[in-house]
C-alpha positions, 0 to 999 in steps of 0.5 A, a space after each residue: 886237515 889238522 890230522 893230515 899235516 902231521 901224518 904227511 910230515 911223519 911219512 916224509 920223514 920216514 921215506 927221507 930216513 930210509 936206507 937204500 941198499 945200493 948206497 950201503 953196498 958201494 962206497 965211492 971213497 973206497 973205489 979205485 979204478 986204477 988198482 993193480 988187479 990181475 986178470 985172473 977169473 975167480 968170480 965174485 957176486 957183489 952186494 949190488 948183484 953184479 958179477 965181478 971177475 975177481 975180488 980185487 976188481 970188486 974192491 976197486 969198484 967200491 963194493 963193500 961186500 961180496 960172495 964167492 961165485 957168479 951172481 944168479 941173474 
């Protein structure tokens, strides 16, 4: 039992500190749904694996990184 408690504590600490990719991908403080974007279709694939119609729309959604082109779903 004495060995179990430290192992449990370390396991909980590890999972509590692990990074979540979606948390790193979307920055809510950068999101601006009222950003004046054109309706031009030049698709980008966000780090959240969502295709946005253009980079401005992706940035307005708070996406921190993207690649040119549609996502491969």
